[in-house]
C-alpha positions as CSV (number, residue, x, y, z in Angstrom):
1,X,-60.5,-75.4,-155.1
2,X,-57.0,-76.4,-153.8
3,X,-54.1,-73.8,-154.1
4,X,-51.1,-75.1,-156.1
5,X,-48.7,-72.5,-155.0
6,X,-45.7,-73.7,-153.5
7,X,-43.6,-72.5,-150.5
8,X,-40.3,-70.6,-150.8
9,X,-38.6,-73.8,-149.5
10,X,-40.3,-75.9,-152.1
11,X,-39.5,-73.4,-154.8
12,X,-35.6,-73.5,-153.7
13,X,-35.7,-77.0,-153.8
14,X,-37.4,-77.2,-157.2
15,X,-34.6,-74.7,-158.7
16,X,-32.0,-76.8,-157.3
17,X,-33.5,-80.1,-158.8
18,X,-34.2,-78.3,-162.1
19,X,-30.5,-77.1,-162.3
20,X,-29.2,-80.4,-161.2
21,X,-31.1,-82.0,-164.1
22,X,-30.1,-79.4,-166.6
23,X,-26.5,-79.2,-166.0
24,X,-25.6,-82.4,-167.6
25,X,-27.5,-81.8,-170.4
26,X,-26.3,-78.2,-171.0
27,X,-22.8,-79.9,-170.8
28,X,-23.9,-82.4,-173.4
29,X,-25.1,-79.7,-175.6
30,X,-22.1,-77.4,-175.4
31,X,-19.5,-80.5,-175.8
32,X,-21.3,-81.4,-179.0
33,X,-21.2,-78.1,-180.3
34,X,-17.7,-77.2,-179.1
35,X,-15.9,-80.6,-179.3
36,X,-14.6,-79.7,-175.8
37,X,-15.1,-82.5,-173.2
38,X,-18.2,-82.0,-171.0
39,X,-16.1,-81.5,-167.8
40,X,-14.5,-78.5,-169.5
41,X,-17.7,-76.7,-170.5
42,X,-17.7,-73.7,-167.9
43,X,-14.2,-72.9,-169.0
44,X,-15.3,-72.0,-172.5
45,X,-16.5,-68.3,-173.6
46,X,-19.3,-67.3,-171.2
47,X,-21.6,-66.3,-174.0
48,X,-21.3,-69.9,-175.4
49,X,-21.9,-71.3,-172.2
50,X,-24.9,-69.3,-171.4
51,X,-26.1,-70.1,-174.9
52,X,-25.6,-73.8,-174.1
53,X,-27.6,-73.5,-170.8
54,X,-30.5,-71.4,-172.7
55,X,-30.7,-74.4,-175.4
56,X,-30.7,-76.9,-172.7
57,X,-33.6,-75.1,-171.2
58,X,-35.4,-75.0,-174.4
59,X,-35.0,-78.8,-174.5
60,X,-36.5,-79.2,-171.0
61,X,-39.3,-76.7,-172.0
62,X,-40.3,-79.1,-174.9
63,X,-40.1,-82.1,-172.6
64,X,-42.2,-80.5,-169.9
65,X,-44.8,-79.5,-172.7
66,X,-44.9,-83.3,-173.7
67,X,-45.2,-84.7,-170.2
68,X,-47.8,-82.1,-169.4
69,X,-49.9,-83.1,-172.4
70,X,-49.6,-86.9,-171.1
71,X,-50.6,-85.8,-167.6
72,X,-53.6,-84.0,-169.2
73,X,-54.5,-87.0,-171.3
74,X,-54.1,-89.3,-168.1
75,X,-56.4,-87.0,-166.1
76,X,-59.0,-87.0,-169.1
77,X,-58.9,-90.8,-169.4
78,X,-60.0,-91.0,-165.8
79,X,-62.9,-88.7,-166.1
80,X,-61.4,-85.2,-165.6
81,X,-63.2,-82.4,-167.6
82,X,-61.7,-79.7,-169.5
83,X,-63.3,-77.4,-167.1
84,X,-61.1,-79.1,-164.2
85,X,-58.1,-79.1,-166.1
86,X,-58.2,-75.5,-166.9
87,X,-58.9,-74.7,-163.3
88,X,-55.6,-76.3,-162.2
89,X,-53.6,-74.8,-165.1
90,X,-55.2,-71.3,-164.4
91,X,-56.8,-71.0,-167.9
92,X,-60.4,-71.5,-169.1
93,X,-62.2,-74.8,-170.3
94,X,-61.8,-73.5,-173.8
95,X,-58.1,-72.8,-173.3
96,X,-57.6,-76.3,-171.9
97,X,-59.4,-77.7,-174.9
98,X,-57.2,-75.9,-177.1
99,X,-54.3,-76.7,-175.0
100,X,-54.8,-80.6,-174.9
101,X,-57.5,-81.1,-177.7
102,X,-57.4,-84.9,-177.4
103,X,-57.4,-85.2,-173.5
104,X,-61.0,-85.5,-173.1
105,X,-62.5,-88.3,-175.2
106,X,-66.2,-88.0,-176.3
107,X,-66.9,-91.7,-176.7
108,X,-70.2,-92.0,-179.1
109,X,-73.1,-93.4,-177.1
110,X,-76.2,-95.1,-178.7
111,X,-78.0,-92.1,-177.5
112,X,-75.6,-90.0,-179.5
113,X,-75.7,-92.0,-182.5
114,X,-79.6,-92.2,-183.0
115,X,-81.9,-89.4,-182.5
116,X,-85.4,-89.3,-181.5
117,X,-87.7,-89.7,-184.4
118,X,-88.5,-87.0,-186.7
119,X,-92.2,-86.2,-187.0
120,X,-93.1,-84.1,-190.1
121,X,-96.2,-84.1,-192.4
122,X,-97.8,-86.8,-190.9
123,X,-94.8,-89.2,-191.2
124,X,-91.7,-90.3,-189.3
125,X,-88.1,-90.5,-190.0
126,X,-85.2,-92.0,-187.8
127,X,-81.7,-90.2,-188.1
128,X,-78.8,-92.6,-187.4
129,X,-75.1,-92.0,-187.2
130,X,-72.8,-94.7,-188.6
131,X,-70.3,-95.7,-186.1
132,X,-67.6,-96.6,-188.8
133,X,-67.6,-93.4,-190.7
134,X,-69.5,-91.1,-188.4
135,X,-71.8,-90.1,-191.3
136,X,-75.6,-89.5,-190.9
137,X,-78.1,-91.5,-192.6
138,X,-82.1,-91.5,-192.5
139,X,-85.2,-94.1,-193.0
140,X,-88.6,-92.9,-192.7
141,X,-92.2,-93.7,-193.5
142,X,-94.3,-91.0,-195.0
143,X,-98.1,-90.1,-194.0
144,X,-98.9,-92.1,-197.3
145,X,-97.5,-95.2,-196.0
146,X,-94.4,-95.2,-198.4
147,X,-91.2,-96.2,-197.0
148,X,-88.1,-94.3,-197.8
149,X,-84.3,-94.0,-196.8
150,X,-81.1,-92.3,-197.8
151,X,-79.8,-93.6,-201.1
152,X,-77.3,-96.9,-200.7
153,X,-73.8,-95.6,-200.1
154,X,-75.0,-92.0,-199.3
155,X,-74.3,-90.6,-195.9
156,X,-74.5,-86.9,-194.5
157,X,-71.8,-84.8,-192.9
158,X,-74.2,-83.7,-190.3
159,X,-77.4,-84.6,-188.5
160,X,-79.0,-81.6,-189.7
161,X,-78.3,-82.5,-193.3
162,X,-79.7,-85.9,-193.0
163,X,-82.8,-84.1,-191.2
164,X,-83.4,-81.9,-194.2
165,X,-83.4,-84.7,-196.7
166,X,-85.5,-86.9,-194.6
167,X,-88.1,-83.7,-194.1
168,X,-88.1,-83.3,-198.1
169,X,-89.0,-87.0,-198.2
170,X,-91.8,-86.7,-195.6
171,X,-93.1,-83.5,-197.6
172,X,-93.4,-85.4,-200.6
173,X,-95.5,-88.5,-199.1
174,X,-98.0,-86.4,-197.1
175,X,-101.7,-87.6,-197.4
176,X,-103.8,-84.8,-199.4
177,X,-107.3,-84.7,-198.1
178,X,-109.8,-83.3,-200.5
């Protein structure tokens, strides 16, 4: 794993760059709040000046969070996992998923949409996920040869719920031998 610590020289350069970026923003915020020209910001009451600087840091913090989310989304679009992003950020995979919930997309594949056949009571059923709604449906053939499927317009919230309905159908259509 790479180390993302910075040297003291890099820290000093970063501090200077951030302060250089912050000063115009703090001056603009202070000018709007006080009505003073931006070039006279530092002549104001020290408490007011420092509060303007604090307000500017808050704006910068929000912007850094926004840009960080964009960077995480970009990394995810190139195939980075939540585990990798978490490692870089110094948090767990779960923490990265919570911090950037949409950064890693999980495209539905054909394998994810259709499960292997459900075999029960001598019959079989196929569970499928509808790409448009994400709901689950089933079609099946009982051991007695009866064809069945989920009622028209009915889809289930989970694959397990669809499997339960398919299983009930298969149970009703078993072959009873005397």
